[in-house]
C-alpha positions as CSV (number, residue, x, y, z in Angstrom):
1,S,16.0,1.7,-0.4
2,G,15.5,-1.7,-1.7
3,V,12.1,-3.9,-0.9
4,V,9.9,-3.1,1.8
5,T,7.2,-5.5,2.4
6,V,3.9,-4.6,4.8
7,G,0.8,-5.9,5.4
8,D,0.6,-9.3,7.3
9,R,-2.9,-9.3,9.4
10,A,-6.1,-10.9,8.4
11,D,-9.2,-11.6,9.8
12,T,-10.9,-14.8,10.2
13,N,-12.1,-15.5,6.6
14,G,-8.7,-14.6,5.2
15,R,-9.3,-11.3,4.0
16,M,-6.2,-9.0,4.7
17,L,-6.9,-5.7,7.1
18,P,-6.1,-2.6,5.4
19,I,-3.0,-0.7,6.3
20,M,-3.9,2.6,7.8
21,I,-1.9,5.5,6.6
22,P,-2.5,8.4,8.6
23,Q,-2.8,12.1,7.3
24,E,-0.1,14.0,6.1
25,T,2.2,10.8,5.5
26,I,5.4,10.7,3.2
27,I,6.6,7.5,2.1
28,R,9.4,8.3,0.0
29,G,11.9,5.8,-1.9
30,E,15.8,6.5,-2.0
31,T,15.9,5.9,-5.4
32,A,13.8,5.0,-8.4
33,E,14.4,1.2,-7.8
34,S,13.1,1.3,-4.1
35,I,10.1,-1.0,-3.8
36,L,7.1,-1.0,-1.3
37,C,5.4,-4.4,-1.7
38,T,2.2,-5.3,0.1
39,R,-0.4,-8.0,0.2
40,A,-2.9,-5.9,1.9
41,P,-5.1,-2.9,0.6
42,L,-4.2,0.7,1.9
43,Q,-6.3,2.7,3.2
44,L,-6.0,6.6,3.8
45,E,-7.0,8.1,7.3
46,G,-6.5,11.9,6.2
47,D,-5.7,14.2,3.6
48,G,-1.9,14.9,2.3
49,V,-0.7,11.5,1.9
50,L,2.5,11.3,-0.6
51,F,4.3,8.3,-2.2
52,Q,7.4,9.6,-3.9
53,N,10.4,8.0,-6.0
54,M,9.4,4.3,-5.7
55,K,7.4,1.4,-7.3
56,L,4.3,0.3,-5.5
57,Q,3.6,-3.5,-5.8
58,F,0.6,-5.2,-4.9
59,E,1.1,-9.1,-4.2
60,S,-2.0,-10.5,-3.8
61,S,-3.7,-14.0,-4.9
62,N,-6.5,-16.0,-4.1
63,A,-4.1,-19.0,-3.3
64,L,-5.3,-21.2,-0.1
65,G,-8.7,-19.3,-0.3
66,S,-7.5,-16.3,0.6
67,V,-9.1,-12.9,-1.2
68,V,-7.4,-11.0,-3.6
69,H,-6.3,-7.5,-2.8
70,R,-5.0,-4.5,-4.9
71,E,-6.9,-1.4,-3.5
72,I,-6.0,1.8,-2.3
73,F,-9.1,3.3,-0.4
74,L,-9.0,7.1,-0.5
75,A,-12.3,7.5,1.8
76,G,-12.5,10.7,0.2
77,H,-8.7,12.2,1.2
78,S,-6.1,13.2,-1.2
79,L,-3.3,10.8,-2.3
80,T,-0.1,12.2,-4.5
81,L,1.9,9.8,-6.6
82,D,5.3,11.3,-7.5
83,H,7.5,9.2,-9.8
84,V,5.7,6.1,-8.5
85,G,5.6,3.1,-10.9
86,T,2.9,0.6,-10.1
């Protein structure tokens, strides 16, 4: 519940490295007010990923010369968003 922030690794050019999400991963909020906040893109590593009962918030800007990221890379895999606000 509450706010969980992920993604703090960048390469030398300022590009945030993707957060790798393994197959069959379930990320579930305890309440609809739960927030998963990321400054990095998300990338699936397999099928069966589920985000449920939360808000998914991307916080990214080009401040200080960084690169804006607001992506989810499916890489051909399945992602289910169940009661997820973006």
